[in-house]
ROSE-4610 file (N, C-alpha, C; in Angstrom, 1 decimal, always signed):
// ROSE-4610
residu = [M/M/M/V/V/V/V/V/V/T/T/T/A/A/A/V/V/V/P/P/P/S/S/S/S/S/S/A/A/A/Q/Q/Q/R/R/R/P/P/P/V/V/V/V/V/V/Y/Y/Y/P/P/P/E/E/E/S/S/S/D/D/D/G/G/G/A/A/A/P/P/P/M/M/M/A/A/A/E/E/E/S/S/S/W/W/W/L/L/L/Q/Q/Q/A/A/A/E/E/E/V/V/V/I/I/I/H/H/H/M/M/M/L/L/L/K/K/K/T/T/T/G/G/G/F/F/F/V/V/V/R/R/R/V/V/V/L/L/L/R/R/R/G/G/G/Q/Q/Q/P/P/P/G/G/G/V/V/V/V/V/V/V/V/V/G/G/G/G/G/G/D/D/D/N/N/N/F/F/F/W/W/W/Y/Y/Y/P/P/P/V/V/V/E/E/E/G/G/G/D/D/D/P/P/P/T/T/T/T/T/T/V/V/V/V/V/V/A/A/A/P/P/P/D/D/D/V/V/V/I/I/I/V/V/V/I/I/I/V/V/V/G/G/G/M/M/M/P/P/P/R/R/R/I/I/I/P/P/P/H/H/H/V/V/V/R/R/R/E/E/E/M/M/M/G/G/G/S/S/S/Y/Y/Y/R/R/R/Q/Q/Q/W/W/W/E/E/E/H/H/H/G/G/G/G/G/G/H/H/H/P/P/P/A/A/A/L/L/L/V/V/V/V/V/V/E/E/E/V/V/V/L/L/L/S/S/S/P/P/P/S/S/S/N/N/N/T/T/T/A/A/A/A/A/A/E/E/E/M/M/M/M/M/M/R/R/R/K/K/K/L/L/L/E/E/E/F/F/F/Y/Y/Y/D/D/D/R/R/R/H/H/H/G/G/G/A/A/A/D/D/D/E/E/E/Y/Y/Y/W/W/W/M/M/M/F/F/F/D/D/D/P/P/P/E/E/E/A/A/A/G/G/G/T/T/T/L/L/L/Q/Q/Q/V/V/V/W/W/W/V/V/V/R/R/R/D/D/D/G/G/G/V/V/V/H/H/H/L/L/L/A/A/A/R/R/R/V/V/V/P/P/P/D/D/D/A/A/A/E/E/E/R/R/R/G/G/G/H/H/H/V/V/V/S/S/S/A/A/A/A/A/A/T/T/T/G/G/G/V/V/V/Q/Q/Q/V/V/V/R/R/R/T/T/T/D/D/D/G/G/G/L/L/L/D/D/D/L/L/L/V/V/V/V/V/V/H/H/H/D/D/D/P/P/P/D/D/D/G/G/G/T/T/T/H/H/H/R/R/R/W/W/W/G/G/G/T/T/T/L/L/L/E/E/E/A/A/A/E/E/E/V/V/V/L/L/L/A/A/A/M/M/M/E/E/E/H/H/H/A/A/A/L/L/L/E/E/E/R/R/R/A/A/A/A/A/A/D/D/D/A/A/A/E/E/E/S/S/S/A/A/A/A/A/A/A/A/A/A/A/A/A/A/A/L/L/L/E/E/E/E/E/E/V/V/V/A/A/A/R/R/R/L/L/L/R/R/R/A/A/A/L/L/L/L/L/L/D/D/D/R/R/R/E/E/E/R/R/R]
num = [1/1/1/2/2/2/3/3/3/4/4/4/5/5/5/6/6/6/7/7/7/8/8/8/9/9/9/10/10/10/11/11/11/12/12/12/13/13/13/14/14/14/15/15/15/16/16/16/17/17/17/18/18/18/19/19/19/20/20/20/21/21/21/22/22/22/23/23/23/24/24/24/25/25/25/26/26/26/27/27/27/28/28/28/29/29/29/30/30/30/31/31/31/32/32/32/33/33/33/34/34/34/35/35/35/36/36/36/37/37/37/38/38/38/39/39/39/40/40/40/41/41/41/42/42/42/43/43/43/44/44/44/45/45/45/46/46/46/47/47/47/48/48/48/49/49/49/50/50/50/51/51/51/52/52/52/53/53/53/54/54/54/55/55/55/56/56/56/57/57/57/58/58/58/59/59/59/60/60/60/61/61/61/62/62/62/63/63/63/64/64/64/65/65/65/66/66/66/67/67/67/68/68/68/69/69/69/70/70/70/71/71/71/72/72/72/73/73/73/74/74/74/75/75/75/76/76/76/77/77/77/78/78/78/79/79/79/80/80/80/81/81/81/82/82/82/83/83/83/84/84/84/85/85/85/86/86/86/87/87/87/88/88/88/89/89/89/90/90/90/91/91/91/92/92/92/93/93/93/94/94/94/95/95/95/96/96/96/97/97/97/98/98/98/99/99/99/100/100/100/101/101/101/102/102/102/103/103/103/104/104/104/105/105/105/106/106/106/107/107/107/108/108/108/109/109/109/110/110/110/111/111/111/112/112/112/113/113/113/114/114/114/115/115/115/116/116/116/117/117/117/118/118/118/119/119/119/120/120/120/121/121/121/122/122/122/123/123/123/124/124/124/125/125/125/126/126/126/127/127/127/128/128/128/129/129/129/130/130/130/131/131/131/132/132/132/133/133/133/134/134/134/135/135/135/136/136/136/137/137/137/138/138/138/139/139/139/140/140/140/141/141/141/142/142/142/143/143/143/144/144/144/145/145/145/146/146/146/147/147/147/148/148/148/149/149/149/150/150/150/151/151/151/152/152/152/153/153/153/154/154/154/155/155/155/156/156/156/157/157/157/158/158/158/159/159/159/160/160/160/161/161/161/162/162/162/163/163/163/164/164/164/165/165/165/166/166/166/167/167/167/168/168/168/169/169/169/170/170/170/171/171/171/172/172/172/173/173/173/174/174/174/175/175/175/176/176/176/177/177/177/178/178/178/179/179/179/180/180/180/181/181/181/182/182/182/183/183/183/184/184/184/185/185/185/186/186/186/187/187/187/188/188/188/189/189/189/190/190/190/191/191/191/192/192/192/193/193/193/194/194/194/195/195/195/196/196/196/197/197/197/198/198/198/199/199/199/200/200/200/201/201/201/202/202/202/203/203/203/204/204/204/205/205/205/206/206/206/207/207/207/208/208/208/209/209/209/210/210/210/211/211/211/212/212/212/213/213/213/214/214/214/215/215/215/216/216/216/217/217/217/218/218/218/219/219/219/220/220/220/221/221/221/222/222/222/223/223/223/224/224/224/225/225/225/226/226/226/227/227/227/228/228/228/229/229/229/230/230/230/231/231/231]
x = [-0.8/-0.7/+0.5/+1.3/+2.4/+1.9/+2.2/+1.8/+2.8/+2.7/+3.7/+2.9/+3.3/+2.7/+3.6/+2.9/+3.6/+3.0/+4.0/+3.4/+2.5/+1.6/+0.7/+0.6/-0.1/-0.6/-1.3/-2.1/-2.9/-2.0/-2.6/-1.9/-1.5/-2.4/-2.1/-1.6/-0.5/+0.0/-0.9/-0.9/-1.8/-1.1/-1.9/-1.4/-1.6/-0.6/-0.7/-0.3/-1.2/-1.0/-0.1/+0.9/+1.7/+1.4/+0.4/-0.1/-1.5/-2.2/-3.5/-3.7/-2.5/-2.3/-3.0/-3.4/-3.7/-2.6/-2.8/-1.6/-1.6/-0.4/-0.1/-0.8/-1.0/-1.7/-2.6/-3.7/-4.7/-4.4/-3.6/-3.4/-2.0/-1.5/+0.0/+0.2/-0.8/-0.9/-0.7/-1.3/-1.4/-0.1/+0.4/+1.8/+2.9/+2.8/+3.9/+4.0/+2.7/+2.8/+3.3/+2.8/+3.3/+4.7/+5.3/+6.7/+7.5/+7.0/+7.7/+7.7/+6.7/+6.5/+7.5/+7.4/+8.2/+9.7/+10.1/+11.5/+12.1/+11.1/+11.6/+11.7/+10.8/+11.0/+12.2/+12.4/+13.6/+14.9/+14.9/+16.2/+16.4/+15.4/+15.4/+15.6/+15.1/+15.2/+16.3/+17.0/+17.9/+19.0/+19.3/+20.4/+19.8/+18.5/+18.2/+17.7/+18.1/+17.9/+16.6/+16.2/+14.9/+13.9/+14.1/+13.2/+13.1/+11.9/+11.6/+10.5/+10.8/+9.7/+9.2/+7.9/+7.4/+6.2/+5.9/+4.8/+4.1/+2.7/+1.6/+2.1/+2.6/+2.9/+1.9/+1.4/+0.4/+1.0/+0.1/+0.4/-0.7/-0.2/-1.0/-0.7/-1.7/-1.4/-1.8/-2.5/-3.1/-2.5/-2.0/-1.5/-2.5/-2.5/-3.5/-4.7/-4.8/-5.8/-5.6/-5.5/-5.1/-6.0/-7.3/-8.2/-8.2/-7.6/-7.3/-6.1/-6.2/-4.9/-5.3/-4.2/-4.4/-3.0/-3.0/-1.9/-1.8/-1.2/-1.1/-0.3/-0.6/+0.3/+1.7/+1.8/+3.2/+3.0/+4.0/+4.1/+5.5/+5.6/+7.0/+6.9/+7.7/+7.6/+8.9/+8.6/+9.9/+9.9/+11.0/+11.2/+11.3/+11.7/+12.0/+13.3/+13.4/+14.6/+15.6/+15.1/+16.0/+15.2/+15.9/+15.3/+15.6/+14.6/+14.8/+15.3/+15.9/+16.2/+15.0/+14.9/+13.6/+13.1/+14.0/+13.5/+12.9/+13.2/+12.7/+11.3/+11.1/+10.0/+8.6/+8.5/+7.3/+6.4/+5.3/+4.5/+5.1/+4.4/+4.7/+3.8/+4.3/+3.5/+4.1/+3.2/+3.7/+4.1/+3.5/+3.9/+5.2/+5.5/+6.9/+7.9/+7.8/+8.8/+9.1/+8.0/+8.2/+8.0/+8.1/+8.0/+6.5/+6.3/+4.9/+4.8/+3.8/+3.8/+3.7/+4.8/+4.8/+3.7/+3.8/+3.1/+2.6/+1.4/+0.8/+0.2/+0.3/-0.3/-1.1/-2.3/-3.1/-3.3/-3.0/-3.1/-4.3/-5.4/-6.6/-6.5/-7.4/-7.6/-9.0/-9.4/-10.9/-11.8/-11.3/-12.1/-12.4/-11.6/-11.8/-13.1/-13.8/-15.1/-14.9/-16.0/-15.8/-16.0/-16.8/-17.0/-15.6/-14.8/-13.7/-12.6/-12.5/-11.5/-11.9/-13.2/-13.6/-13.1/-13.2/-12.8/-11.3/-10.6/-9.1/-8.6/-9.4/-9.1/-9.4/-10.4/-10.8/-9.7/-9.2/-8.2/-6.8/-6.5/-5.3/-5.4/-6.7/-6.8/-6.7/-7.4/-7.5/-6.1/-5.3/-4.2/-2.9/-3.0/-1.9/-0.9/-1.4/-0.6/-0.5/+0.6/+0.9/+0.3/+0.5/+0.0/-0.5/-1.5/-2.2/-2.4/-1.9/-2.1/-3.1/-4.0/-4.9/-4.8/-4.2/-4.2/-4.9/-5.9/-6.5/-5.9/-4.9/-4.3/-5.2/-6.4/-7.3/-7.9/-8.2/-8.8/-7.8/-6.6/-5.6/-5.9/-6.6/-6.9/-6.1/-5.8/-4.9/-5.6/-5.7/-6.1/-5.1/-4.9/-4.0/-4.6/-4.2/-4.7/-3.4/-3.2/-2.3/-2.8/-2.0/-2.6/-2.5/-3.7/-3.6/-4.2/-3.2/-3.5/-3.9/-5.2/-5.7/-6.0/-6.6/-7.1/-6.5/-6.6/-6.1/-7.0/-6.6/-7.3/-7.0/-8.0/-7.9/-7.1/-6.0/-5.3/-6.1/-6.3/-7.1/-6.2/-6.6/-5.9/-4.6/-4.4/-3.2/-2.8/-3.7/-3.4/-2.4/-2.6/-1.8/-0.3/-0.2/+1.3/+1.1/+1.8/+1.9/+3.4/+3.8/+5.2/+4.9/+5.3/+5.0/+5.7/+5.1/+5.6/+6.3/+5.9/+6.5/+7.8/+8.0/+9.1/+9.8/+9.3/+9.9/+9.7/+9.2/+9.1/+7.9/+7.9/+6.9/+6.1/+4.8/+3.8/+2.8/+2.3/+1.2/+0.7/-0.3/-0.7/-0.5/-0.3/-0.2/-1.0/-2.3/-3.1/-3.5/-3.3/-3.6/-2.3/-1.2/+0.0/+0.3/+0.9/+1.3/+2.7/+3.0/+4.3/+5.1/+6.1/+6.8/+8.3/+8.7/+10.1/+10.8/+12.0/+12.8/+12.6/+13.0/+12.7/+13.5/+14.6/+15.1/+14.6/+13.6/+13.1/+13.8/+14.9/+15.8/+15.3/+15.1/+14.9/+13.4/+12.8/+11.5/+11.5/+10.6/+10.5/+9.8/+10.4/+9.8/+9.4/+8.8/+8.5/+9.8/+9.7/+10.9/+11.6/+10.8/+11.5/+12.1/+11.5/+11.9/+13.3/+13.4/+14.6/+15.7/+15.3/+16.3/+16.9/+16.1/+16.5/+17.4/+16.9/+17.7/+19.2/+19.2/+20.5/+21.3/+20.8/+21.6/+22.0/+21.2/+21.7/+22.8/+22.6/+23.7/+25.0/+24.9/+26.1/+26.7/+26.0/+26.4/+27.1/+26.5/+27.2/+28.5/+28.5/+29.8/+30.8/+30.4/+31.3/+31.9/+31.0/+31.5/+32.4/+32.1/+32.9/+34.3/+34.4/+35.6/+36.4/+35.8/+36.5/+37.0/+36.2/+36.6/+37.7/+37.7/+38.9/+40.1/+40.0/+41.1/+41.8/+40.9/+41.4/+42.1/+41.6/+42.2/+43.4/+43.6/+45.0/+45.9/+45.5/+46.4/+46.8/+45.9/+46.1/+47.2/+46.9/+47.9/+49.3/+49.5/+50.7/+51.4/+50.7/+51.1/+51.7/+50.9/+51.3/+52.6/+52.7/+53.9/+55.0/+55.0/+56.1/+56.5/+55.6/+55.8/+56.7/+56.2/+56.9/+58.3/+58.5/+59.8/+60.7/+60.2/+61.0/+61.5/+60.6/+61.0/+62.0/+62.1/+63.0/+64.4]
y = [-1.1/-2.3/-1.9/-2.8/-2.6/-3.1/-2.4/-2.7/-2.5/-3.2/-3.1/-2.7/-1.5/-1.1/-1.6/-2.5/-3.1/-2.3/-2.0/-1.3/-2.3/-1.8/-2.6/-2.0/-2.7/-2.0/-0.8/-0.8/+0.5/+1.7/+2.8/+3.9/+4.0/+3.4/+3.4/+2.0/+2.0/+0.7/-0.1/-1.4/-2.2/-2.4/-2.2/-2.3/-3.6/-4.3/-5.7/-5.5/-5.6/-5.5/-6.7/-6.5/-7.4/-7.9/-7.1/-7.5/-7.1/-7.9/-7.5/-7.0/-7.0/-6.4/-7.5/-8.7/-9.6/-10.6/-11.0/-11.8/-13.2/-13.8/-15.0/-16.1/-16.1/-17.2/-16.7/-17.4/-16.9/-17.7/-18.7/-19.4/-19.7/-20.1/-20.6/-22.0/-22.8/-24.1/-24.0/-23.1/-23.0/-22.4/-21.4/-20.8/-21.8/-22.7/-23.6/-24.6/-25.1/-26.1/-25.3/-24.1/-23.3/-23.1/-22.7/-22.6/-23.8/-25.0/-26.3/-26.5/-26.4/-26.7/-25.7/-24.5/-23.8/-23.8/-23.8/-24.1/-25.5/-26.5/-27.8/-27.8/-27.3/-27.2/-26.4/-25.3/-24.4/-25.3/-26.1/-26.7/-27.9/-28.7/-29.8/-29.3/-28.2/-27.7/-26.8/-26.4/-25.3/-25.7/-24.8/-25.0/-25.5/-26.1/-26.5/-25.3/-25.4/-24.2/-23.9/-22.7/-22.2/-22.5/-22.8/-23.2/-22.1/-21.7/-20.6/-21.2/-21.1/-21.4/-20.1/-20.0/-18.9/-19.3/-18.2/-18.4/-17.3/-17.4/-16.3/-15.1/-15.5/-14.6/-14.5/-13.4/-13.3/-14.0/-14.8/-15.3/-14.8/-14.1/-13.5/-14.5/-15.2/-16.0/-15.3/-14.2/-13.6/-12.2/-11.8/-10.7/-9.7/-8.5/-7.4/-7.6/-8.7/-9.0/-9.1/-8.0/-8.1/-8.7/-8.9/-9.6/-11.0/-11.6/-13.0/-13.4/-13.6/-13.6/-14.6/-15.2/-16.1/-16.1/-16.3/-16.3/-17.6/-18.7/-20.1/-20.0/-20.6/-20.7/-21.0/-22.0/-22.4/-22.7/-22.1/-22.5/-22.7/-23.8/-24.2/-23.9/-23.0/-22.5/-23.1/-23.8/-24.3/-23.7/-24.0/-23.5/-22.1/-21.2/-19.9/-19.7/-19.0/-18.7/-17.9/-17.0/-16.2/-16.1/-16.2/-16.0/-14.5/-13.7/-12.3/-12.3/-11.1/-11.0/-10.7/-11.1/-11.0/-9.6/-8.5/-7.1/-6.8/-7.5/-7.4/-8.0/-9.1/-9.9/-9.5/-9.2/-8.8/-9.8/-9.9/-10.9/-11.8/-13.0/-13.8/-13.6/-12.8/-12.5/-13.4/-14.4/-15.8/-15.4/-14.5/-14.2/-13.5/-12.7/-11.9/-12.8/-13.6/-14.2/-15.8/-16.3/-17.6/-18.7/-19.8/-21.0/-21.3/-22.1/-22.4/-23.2/-23.0/-23.6/-25.2/-26.0/-27.3/-27.8/-27.1/-27.5/-26.3/-26.3/-25.3/-26.1/-25.5/-25.9/-25.0/-25.5/-24.5/-25.4/-24.6/-25.0/-24.4/-25.1/-24.4/-23.7/-22.6/-21.9/-22.1/-21.6/-21.8/-21.1/-19.9/-19.0/-19.5/-20.5/-20.9/-21.8/-21.4/-22.0/-23.2/-24.0/-25.0/-24.3/-23.3/-22.6/-22.0/-21.3/-20.6/-21.7/-22.9/-23.9/-24.5/-24.7/-25.1/-24.1/-22.7/-21.8/-21.9/-22.1/-22.2/-23.5/-24.5/-25.8/-25.5/-24.9/-24.5/-23.6/-22.7/-21.7/-22.5/-23.4/-24.1/-25.0/-25.6/-26.6/-25.7/-24.6/-23.7/-23.3/-22.8/-22.1/-22.9/-24.2/-25.0/-25.5/-25.5/-26.1/-27.6/-28.1/-29.7/-30.4/-29.9/-30.5/-29.7/-30.2/-29.2/-30.1/-29.6/-30.3/-29.5/-29.9/-29.2/-29.9/-29.2/-29.8/-29.0/-29.8/-29.2/-29.6/-28.7/-29.1/-29.3/-28.8/-29.0/-30.4/-30.9/-32.2/-33.2/-32.9/-33.9/-34.4/-33.8/-34.4/-33.8/-34.6/-34.2/-34.8/-33.8/-34.1/-33.7/-34.5/-34.3/-34.2/-33.5/-33.6/-33.3/-34.2/-34.2/-34.2/-33.2/-33.1/-34.4/-34.7/-36.0/-35.7/-35.3/-34.7/-33.2/-33.0/-31.7/-31.1/-31.9/-31.5/-32.0/-31.5/-31.9/-33.1/-34.3/-35.4/-35.8/-36.0/-36.3/-37.5/-37.7/-38.9/-39.6/-40.8/-41.5/-42.0/-42.0/-42.3/-41.7/-40.3/-39.6/-39.5/-39.6/-39.5/-40.7/-41.7/-42.9/-42.9/-42.1/-41.8/-41.4/-40.4/-39.9/-39.4/-39.9/-39.3/-38.2/-37.0/-35.8/-36.1/-36.0/-36.1/-34.9/-33.6/-32.4/-32.2/-32.6/-32.4/-33.7/-34.8/-35.9/-36.2/-35.2/-35.5/-36.4/-37.0/-38.1/-37.4/-37.5/-36.9/-37.8/-37.7/-38.6/-37.8/-38.5/-37.8/-38.9/-38.5/-39.3/-38.8/-39.3/-38.6/-37.2/-36.2/-34.9/-34.2/-34.9/-34.3/-34.5/-33.6/-33.7/-34.2/-35.4/-35.9/-35.8/-35.1/-34.9/-35.4/-36.3/-36.6/-36.2/-36.0/-35.8/-37.0/-36.8/-37.6/-39.0/-39.0/-40.4/-41.0/-40.2/-40.8/-40.8/-40.1/-40.1/-39.0/-37.9/-36.8/-36.4/-36.5/-36.0/-34.5/-33.7/-32.4/-32.1/-31.0/-30.7/-29.1/-28.7/-27.4/-26.6/-25.3/-24.5/-25.0/-25.1/-25.5/-26.9/-27.8/-29.1/-29.1/-28.2/-28.2/-27.5/-26.5/-25.9/-26.9/-27.6/-28.7/-29.7/-30.2/-31.2/-30.7/-29.4/-28.7/-28.7/-28.2/-28.2/-29.5/-30.6/-32.0/-32.4/-32.0/-32.3/-31.6/-30.4/-29.7/-30.3/-30.7/-31.3/-32.7/-33.4/-34.8/-34.6/-33.4/-33.1/-32.8/-31.8/-31.4/-32.7/-33.5/-34.7/-35.7/-35.8/-36.4/-35.8/-34.5/-33.8/-34.0/-34.0/-34.2/-35.6/-36.6/-38.0/-38.1/-37.5/-37.6/-37.0/-35.8/-35.3/-36.1/-36.7/-37.6/-38.9/-39.3/-40.5/-40.2/-38.9/-38.6/-38.5/-37.9/-37.8/-39.3/-40.1/-41.5/-42.2/-42.0/-42.4/-41.8/-40.6/-40.0/-40.4/-40.8/-41.3/-42.8/-43.6/-44.8/-44.9/-44.1/-43.9/-43.6/-42.5/-42.2/-43.4/-44.2/-45.3/-46.4/-46.7/-47.6/-47.0/-45.7/-45.1/-45.4/-45.3/-45.4/-46.9/-47.8/-49.3/-49.7/-49.1/-49.3/-48.9]
z = [-52.1/-53.1/-54.1/-54.4/-55.2/-56.7/-57.8/-59.0/-60.1/-61.1/-62.3/-63.6/-64.2/-65.4/-66.6/-67.4/-68.7/-69.8/-70.8/-72.0/-72.8/-73.5/-74.4/-75.5/-76.5/-77.7/-77.6/-76.7/-76.4/-75.9/-75.9/-75.4/-73.9/-73.2/-71.7/-71.4/-70.4/-69.9/-69.1/-69.3/-68.5/-67.1/-66.0/-64.7/-64.2/-63.6/-63.1/-61.6/-60.7/-59.4/-58.9/-57.9/-57.5/-56.0/-55.4/-54.0/-53.8/-53.0/-52.7/-51.3/-50.6/-49.2/-48.2/-48.6/-47.6/-47.2/-46.0/-45.4/-46.3/-46.2/-47.0/-46.4/-45.1/-44.5/-43.3/-43.0/-42.1/-40.8/-40.8/-39.4/-39.4/-38.2/-37.9/-38.6/-38.5/-39.1/-40.7/-41.2/-42.8/-43.1/-42.3/-42.6/-42.6/-41.7/-41.4/-42.6/-43.0/-44.2/-45.5/-45.7/-46.8/-46.8/-45.6/-45.5/-45.7/-45.2/-45.4/-47.0/-47.7/-49.1/-49.8/-49.5/-50.4/-50.4/-48.9/-48.7/-49.1/-49.1/-49.5/-51.1/-51.8/-53.3/-53.6/-53.0/-53.2/-53.1/-52.0/-51.6/-52.7/-53.0/-53.9/-55.4/-55.9/-57.2/-57.5/-56.4/-56.5/-57.6/-58.4/-59.5/-60.8/-60.8/-62.0/-62.9/-64.2/-65.2/-65.4/-65.4/-65.8/-64.8/-63.5/-62.5/-61.4/-61.1/-60.1/-59.0/-57.8/-56.8/-56.1/-56.2/-55.5/-54.5/-53.7/-52.8/-52.6/-52.9/-52.8/-53.8/-54.8/-56.0/-57.0/-57.6/-58.6/-59.8/-60.4/-61.7/-62.8/-63.8/-64.8/-66.1/-66.6/-67.8/-69.1/-68.9/-70.2/-70.4/-71.4/-71.7/-71.9/-71.2/-71.4/-70.6/-69.8/-68.8/-67.3/-66.7/-65.2/-64.3/-64.9/-64.0/-63.9/-64.9/-64.9/-64.1/-62.9/-61.9/-60.8/-60.3/-59.1/-58.5/-57.1/-56.3/-55.6/-56.1/-55.5/-54.3/-53.3/-52.1/-52.5/-53.2/-53.8/-55.2/-56.0/-57.4/-57.8/-58.7/-59.2/-60.8/-61.2/-62.7/-63.3/-64.5/-65.2/-66.6/-67.3/-68.6/-68.9/-67.9/-67.9/-68.7/-69.9/-70.5/-69.7/-68.9/-68.0/-66.8/-65.6/-64.4/-63.9/-63.8/-63.4/-61.9/-61.5/-60.2/-59.4/-58.1/-57.4/-57.3/-57.6/-57.6/-58.8/-59.9/-61.2/-61.3/-60.8/-61.4/-60.7/-59.4/-58.9/-59.1/-60.1/-60.4/-61.5/-61.7/-62.8/-64.0/-65.0/-66.1/-67.2/-67.4/-68.2/-69.6/-70.3/-71.6/-71.7/-70.7/-70.6/-70.1/-69.1/-68.4/-68.9/-69.8/-70.3/-69.3/-69.8/-68.9/-68.7/-67.7/-67.3/-66.0/-65.2/-64.0/-64.1/-63.5/-63.4/-62.3/-61.2/-60.0/-59.3/-58.8/-57.9/-56.8/-55.6/-54.4/-53.6/-53.2/-52.3/-50.9/-49.9/-48.5/-47.9/-47.6/-47.3/-46.1/-45.9/-44.7/-44.4/-43.1/-42.7/-43.7/-44.2/-45.1/-46.3/-46.9/-48.2/-48.4/-49.5/-49.7/-50.8/-51.0/-52.1/-53.5/-53.6/-54.8/-55.3/-54.2/-54.5/-55.0/-54.5/-54.8/-56.2/-56.3/-57.8/-58.8/-58.5/-59.5/-59.7/-58.6/-58.7/-59.6/-59.3/-60.1/-61.5/-61.9/-63.3/-63.9/-63.1/-63.6/-63.9/-63.0/-63.3/-64.3/-64.5/-65.6/-66.9/-66.9/-68.3/-68.6/-67.6/-68.0/-67.9/-67.9/-68.2/-67.1/-65.8/-64.8/-65.0/-64.8/-64.9/-63.9/-62.8/-61.6/-60.5/-59.7/-58.6/-57.4/-56.3/-55.1/-54.2/-53.4/-52.5/-51.2/-50.2/-48.8/-47.8/-47.0/-46.0/-44.5/-43.9/-42.7/-41.6/-41.7/-40.4/-40.5/-41.8/-41.9/-42.3/-42.8/-43.1/-44.4/-45.3/-46.6/-47.7/-48.8/-49.9/-51.1/-52.0/-53.3/-54.4/-55.4/-56.4/-57.9/-58.7/-60.0/-60.9/-62.0/-62.9/-64.3/-65.1/-66.5/-67.2/-67.8/-68.7/-70.1/-70.9/-72.1/-72.0/-72.2/-72.4/-71.0/-70.0/-68.8/-67.6/-66.4/-65.2/-64.7/-64.3/-63.9/-62.6/-61.8/-60.4/-60.2/-59.3/-59.0/-57.8/-58.0/-57.0/-55.7/-54.7/-53.4/-53.3/-53.6/-53.4/-52.0/-51.2/-49.7/-49.3/-50.0/-49.5/-50.2/-51.1/-51.7/-53.1/-53.4/-54.8/-55.1/-56.4/-56.6/-57.8/-57.4/-58.3/-59.5/-60.7/-62.1/-62.4/-61.8/-62.1/-61.3/-60.0/-59.3/-58.9/-58.8/-58.3/-56.8/-56.1/-54.7/-54.2/-53.2/-52.8/-51.7/-51.9/-50.9/-50.5/-49.2/-48.7/-47.3/-46.9/-45.5/-44.5/-43.2/-42.1/-41.0/-40.8/-40.0/-40.3/-39.6/-40.2/-40.8/-40.9/-41.3/-42.9/-43.6/-45.0/-44.9/-45.4/-45.4/-46.7/-46.8/-48.2/-48.0/-49.0/-48.9/-50.2/-50.1/-51.3/-52.5/-53.7/-54.7/-54.4/-53.7/-53.5/-52.2/-51.4/-50.4/-49.1/-49.1/-47.9/-46.8/-47.3/-46.4/-46.3/-45.1/-44.8/-44.6/-45.3/-45.0/-43.8/-43.1/-41.8/-41.7/-40.7/-40.3/-40.1/-40.0/-40.0/-38.5/-37.4/-36.3/-36.3/-36.9/-37.2/-38.0/-39.1/-39.9/-39.3/-38.4/-37.5/-36.5/-35.8/-34.9/-35.6/-36.6/-37.6/-37.9/-38.3/-38.6/-37.4/-36.2/-35.0/-34.6/-34.7/-34.4/-35.4/-36.7/-37.6/-37.3/-37.0/-36.5/-35.3/-34.2/-33.1/-33.4/-34.2/-34.6/-35.4/-36.3/-36.9/-35.9/-35.0/-34.0/-33.3/-32.8/-32.1/-32.9/-34.2/-35.2/-35.3/-35.3/-35.5/-34.1/-33.0/-31.7/-31.7/-32.2/-32.2/-33.1/-34.1/-35.1/-34.6/-33.9/-33.3/-32.2/-31.4/-30.3/-30.9/-32.0/-32.7/-33.2/-33.7/-34.3/-33.1/-32.1/-30.8/-30.4/-30.4/-29.9/-30.8/-32.2/-33.3/-33.0/-32.7/-32.5/-31.1/-30.2/-29.0/-29.2/-29.9/-30.1/-31.0/-32.0/-32.8/-32.0/-31.1/-30.3/-29.3/-28.7/-28.1/-28.9/-30.2/-31.1/-31.4/-31.5/-31.9/-30.7/-29.4/-28.2/-28.2/-28.5/-28.3/-29.3/-30.5/-31.5/-31.0]
C-alpha cells in the first residue's frame, strides 16, 4: 500500500494511504466505461486552469482524518490554485491542494451493494461534490444528482438526457449503453477500441485527402503546361 505522511499539529504525522491494493475495476465492461469517461473528460477539459481529472484516486476531504475517504471511479476537480505534478499528488487532500470536486462518477460493479452506494451518496452530499453520476453498465441505468443549494438533489429522467452543469457534457442512456457527447454535441465518446478505430479512420481520410490534393496539384501543373504551349 502506498501512503503519504503529512505533518499535523500533533507530534506524529497523519498517514493518508494512496492505494488500497484493490483493482480499479472488477469487470472488463466496468473498466471500459470508466476509461471512456476519464479519457473523455481529460480531452474536453484539457487546458482549463485549475482542473484535474482523476480515476480511482483517494479523496480526503477532512484534514487529520484519514478514515474519511472515498475513491470515485472518476472525479473532476476544479478551482485548484496549483496543479501538482502527478508524482507529487498521490491522493487528493482537499485542504492541501485546494479546489473541490465538481463531478464524481461511480460505475457499478457486481459487488456493489445498495447500502454501500447510499453511503457514497451521503459522502458526496456531505463533502461538497457539485454533481454525482451513478451508472450501472449491467442494467443500463443512470442516476444523476446535482447540488441544489445545500444538498445534492436527484435529477428526474436523467437517462433520457442530462447536460452536466459541472462540465457541459451531454449524457443519456441508449439501451444498456452510456452515451456521452462533447458540450457542443458533435463528438460521441467511445471505448478505447472505438476511439482508436476513429483515429485510424481519420488518419486514413487525411491521407486520402493529401493524396487527392497532390493529384490535383499535378493536374493543375499539367494544364498550365498545355496552356503555355498553346500560347
